[in-house]
Every structure is written in C-alpha cells, then in structure tokens.
N, C-alpha and C positions, 0 to 999 in steps of 0.2 A: 504493499500499500504506500502511495506517494505521500510526501509531507503534507500537501494541501488536503488530501483526503483524511489523513490522520488528524490534522487540526479539526476538519469539520466534525469528525467522530468524536474527539475529545470535547469540542464545544457542545455537542448534543448530549453527551454523558454528564456534563457539568450543568445542564439545564439551561445552556445558552443556545438552544436550537436556532440557527440563523434564519429559519423560515418562519419561526413562531411569530416574529413581529409582522410578517407578511400575512399571517392568517387574520390578524387585525380585527377591525370592527365587522360585525355580521349584520345582514339585513334579512328581515322576513321575506319569504318568497313563495311564489306560485308557480306550478309547472306549466310547460308550454301549452298543454291542452286547455288549461284555464285561460291562458292568453288568447288562444285561437278562438275560443268561445265568445269572447268579447268581440273580436273583429268579425265573427260570424254574425253576432247581433247587429253590428254596424251595417253589414251588407244586407241583411233582412230589412233594416229600416231605410234602405235606399242610400246608404252612405258608402262612399268608395273606401273599402278597408285599407287599401295600399296607401291612401293619403293620410288616414288615421295613424297607421303604423309609422310612416315617415315623420309625421308630426311629433311623434313620441320617441323618435331616435331608434326605431326598431329595424334592424336590417334583415333582408329576405332570408339570409343564411341562418340567422337566429331562429326565425319562424319555422324553418325546415328542420332544425336540430331537435331531435326527441329529448335531449338531455338539457335543453336550454331552460333556465328558470329566470323569471322576472321579479323584481322587488315587489313586495306587497303595496308599497307606496305608490310605485309607477302603475301597478294594476288597478289601483283605486282611481287614480288620475285618468287612466284609459276609460274606465266606467263613466266617470264624471263627464268626460268629453263626449262619449257616445250619447249619453242621456241628453245633453245639452243640444247637440246637433240634431238629434232625432225629435226632440220635443216631446219625448214620450217617457213619463216616470215609470211606466210598466215594462220598459225594455228588457229588464233582467228576467221577468216572469216569461216573456215571450221567447227570450233566447233559450231558456231551459226547455220549453216546448219543442224547439226546433232541433234539439240535439237527439241523435239516434243512439240506440244501445250500442256500445262499443267505442262511443266517442272517448271515454275515460280508460280505454284499454283494460289493463289487469284490474283495475278497481271495478269495472262493470263485470268482468268475467268471475271475479271471486264473489261478488254478491250474487250473480245468477246461479252459481254452483253450490251455494250454501244450502243446508238442510231446510231451514226455516227463516222466516223474516227476522226473528231475534238473533239467529246465528249471523245472518247477513249484516244486521246492524252492529254487532260486535266487531266483525271483521273490518267493516267500513270505517268504523271509529278508530280501530287500531292502526290502520294503514293510511289514514287521511293525509298524512304529511307528504305522501306522494303527490297530492293535489296542492296542498297548501300547508306551510309551516306556521302560518299566522293564526290558524283557527284549530280548535279541538272540539270534538263531539263526545259527550258523556252520556251513556245510557243508563237512566235511573229507573228502577222497577219497584213498585210497591204492590200491595194486594190486589188493587183494582186497575191501575193504569201504568203505563210506562211513558217516560219523557226522554226524548233525544235532545239534549241540551247543547246549544252552540255557545262555545266560550272562546274569547279572543285572548290570545297570549299577551304578556305585557308588551306594549309598544305597537300593538295593532288595534286601531280604533275600530269599533263596529261601523259597518257601512250599509245603509239601507239596501241599495240595489244589489250589492254582493250577497247580503244575507237572504234576500228574496229569491235571487238566482240559485243559491245554494240549497234552500229548502225545497223549491220547486223541483230541482233535479232529483233530490232525494225521493220525494213523494211520487213523482211521475215514474221514476225508475223502479222503485220497489213495488209500486202498484202493478207495473207492466210485467215484472219478473216473477210475481207471486203466482201460485197456482189457484188462488181463490181470491174473490174481491175483498178489498179492505180499504178503509179511509181513516185518516186521523179523527180523533175526537174533537180536536181543536189545533190551530196554529197560533202561536203567541210571538208577536213582534214587539220589540221594545220602542220601535219608531212609529210615528203616526202614519196613517193611511195616505199614500200619494196617488196611487193608480186607482182606476175604477174598481169598485167592489166586485163587479161582475167577473173581472179577470182573476181576481183571488179566488172567488168560489168556484169558478170553471175549473181551475187547476186543482185546488186543494180539496173541493167537495166536503167542506166542513166549516164550522164557525171559525171566524178570524177574530183574534183579540189583538188590538193595537194599544200601544203605550203600556205594554206589559212590563213586569219587572225584568224579564229577560227574553231571550229567543229560545223557543222550544217547539218541537213536534210532539203533540201529546196523542197517545193512541190507547185503546183498550189493551190490557195485558193479554187477553186471550189472542190479540192479533199477532203477537210474537210467535205464536205456535203455527201460524199459517205456513204450509210447505211452499218452497220455491219450485217453479216449473222445471228448471233445469238442475235439480239437486244431483250432484254427483260427488260423493265423499272423496274418491281418490283423486279426481280432478282438482277438486277445491283444495285439498291438501297441498298439491303441487303449486297452485296459484297462490295459496296463503304463503308458502315459503318464499316464492318469487317476489311477492309484495313486500314481505318482511325484509328481503335482501335490499330492495329498492329504498326502503326507508333507512336501512342501516348505512347505506351509501351516502346518504344526505348528512351534512353537518347539521348542528342545530338549526341553523338557517343558512341560506345560501350566501356566499361572500359577495360583496358588491363588485362590479367590473374592475374598479380601481385596485381592490384587494387581490383579486384574482390576477390582474396584470402585474401587480407587485410580486406576487408569489411566483409567476412565470419568470419574471426578471431575475429573481434570486436564484433560479435554477440554471438560467443562462449565463450569469455574470462570471462564472468561473472560466468560461471560454473566451473571455474578452468582452469588449463592449457589445451589448446585445443589439440585434437589428430588429426593427419594428416588424419586418415580415415574418421573423422566426417567432417572436412573442405572439403576434396575431395568429399564426398557424396553431400555436399551442392552444389558444383559446378558441379555436374553430371560427375565426372572423377574418375578414379581409384586412389587409393593413389600413386602407382608407376608412373603413368602418371603426376599427379600433382607435385610429387617430382622432376621428371626429367625436366618438363617444368619450374618450378621456378628456378632450378639450372641453367638452360641455360640462363635465364634471369638475373642471378647474384644475386638471392635471395633464397638460400636454405631455407627450411621450417622453421628450428630452428632460423636462422637469421631474418626471415620474422616475426616470432612470437615476438621475442626480440624487433625488431624495432617498431612493432605495439603497444606493451605494453608501450614502452617508449613514443611514440607520444600521445597515449591516456592518459597516466598518466600526462604528461605535460599539456594536455588541461584540464583535470579535475582539475588540481591544480590551474587553473585560477579562479575556482569558489570557494569562501571561504565558501559556504554552504556545501560543500562536506567535510567531515573529511578525515584525512589522511589514517586512517584504512579502511575507505570505498573505498578510491581510490585504495588501494592495492587490496581489494576484487573485484573491478570493472575491474581491469586488470588481474585478474586470480591468485592472490596470496592468498592462505588460511592462510599463516603465515605472520604476520606484519613484523617480523625481516627479512624474505626472501625478502619481497618487498623492505624495506629500503636498504638491501644490493645491490639489483639490481639497485635501483635508484641511489645510490652512484656510482655505476659502470657506469651508463649511463651519469651522470651529475657532478660527483665529489662532490656532496652535498647531504644532506639528504632532504626529501621532505619538512620538516618544515624550514630549512635554506633557501631553494630556494623560498618558499612562502613568508617568511618574507623579503627577498631582494626585491622580486617583489612588495610587498605591500609599502615598502619604496620608491621604485623608482617611 
C-alpha cells in the first residue's frame, strides 16, 4: 500500500474520514416516481411539463434516472407551481386518479401480493421511504377501527396538495387491489377544504373531515382482514426483501446536489485537479447541467473545488501521521509550492505553521 493510501486509512481509523465532511448536510427527498407524478399532473392540466421541469432546474437525464431523488422542498415548490398554473386546487386528487397500478414499481407490487389489506398497509408503511423520506405512515389499531396516520418528519412541513395526493393514491390503489369492496370510515385532513367537495367524495367515498387534529385514513378494523386479489406469499416475500434493500440503500435523507458533488470531488482529488466532466459523470449528469445547477445553488464548480480542497486539507492536517507534501497530493496538488500558496490563500498561514499552532494549543 502506498503512502497516500496508508495516510487515508490512518485518517479513517482515527475518526478523520476525509469524506465525512462531504457527507454534510442532508435534505429530505422524494423518489423520481413522485417527481414524475407531479409533471404528469401538469400535463393532465394542459401545462407543458417540460417547461415546468426546466423552470425548476430539472434536467431530462435526471427524470430518466430511476435512482434520482428530488429534495422535498423542491418537490413542494413544484406542486405549488402546478397548482398556480392550473388554477385548480384539486389537482393533487386528480393526479392520483390518473396513475395506473405499477406506477410506484415495487411499492405497488408488494401491496398487490400481500395477503390482506392490513398486511399491505404494514408493508406500505415499512417501505414508504422509497417514495419519500419526508413522511411516515403509522397504522394504529384498536377494537373497532384502524387509522393510517400520516406524520411528517422534523423539517418537513405538511403540504395540502401533497397530502391529498398521497391519501388519494392509497385509497384508490388499496381499493382496486382488494378482493372485496371496502371504503374508509372517514378521511381526516388538518387543512381546510380547498377543492370542490364532490371531488373528495368521488375519490374517497366516505365522510371527509377538514381542520382535523392530524391527517389520517380511518377504516373499520374488519376491513384489515379483506384479502388482496393478487395475494402470493412467496412472491410477496421476495418483493418485501427487495423493497427493504432499496430502503437500506437510502441514507436517512438524500444528500443535496452540492453535497453529492463535494463527495464526488473528494474521490477524484487524489488524481489531481478534478475535471467537471468526470465529476458530472459520477453524478449521472451532463457537465453543462452540473455547472448550471451548482451555480444556481451558489457554488460554481471552481469555487466548490476550492472549498472542498480547503476542508479536506484542514481535516488531513489534524492527523500528524500525514506529511504536508502528502496532504497536498491528497487534495489534488502535484506541486508542493502550489499547495502551500493555495493553503496560505485559504488560511493566511502555511500548513506547517497552522499544524504547529494547533499542536501547541
């Protein structure tokens, strides 16, 4: 193992993982299927979905990438834009009606192959992070009734259209996939009514309570025992494991593009000054899209390279086992004097001076 690799290993073992900083701040996210559903709602309302996508900085390759995730904040902004352009407060309800079974991929199939409605609710709740890390669903059961409660994780404010879209999706899908008819006892929304009441009753076929203490789908406990049409225990077990793996692969929330770019930079720096095209390829984007998106977030590529080098150099400097020349190489400088010049620009000191001051302190 070379000295640079040894240094990286030493740093990691001492709790100074050079990539830890690049993991950075997390943002709550939704999967690409949730993103496509909003754009589908725009198309159904007569709005050009491609113009909406461009207005929100979404590249075509992102929309085609099955692993792409959008921050919850941007997803909500997308909904708000569609509602405003459509002039239709019930657009979320209508969007749910337009989605066919299979739109949500494994989530639809694991629900369809469950034994009963109750089993399906449990699996749906357990794996919902595949769709969104901003929302949790909790199934509460007592003697007479069951409640599927929608909870938002800290940092994710409830949103009327997103909640109505979510509940309409659940009720329409579970009703279509069940082997016998069922309907909720009631639907409870914390927000006031905005769409026509007829739209709510057509979809949910039950009383709707607005301005409730929370958001919940209420159903008779007996409805949980309703069998599913496509119940297939062996297939369901396979799908359940697959959904669980998808959830495990997700971080607690998807990193922002800036943080993902910073992480990619950290992986590339040991080979010298990273190229925009190389980093973009790691992220599944075109160089032009990456440059534009980073600039929109206030971090042009060159500035992000500079900041990432500075942060990693300061972290490596904490480990006395890593020589100063090695630190320069680790952050992409082939010439030691160029590294010293950059370090002085960042901190006002040379690497040796700063390390000495820290050791004394």
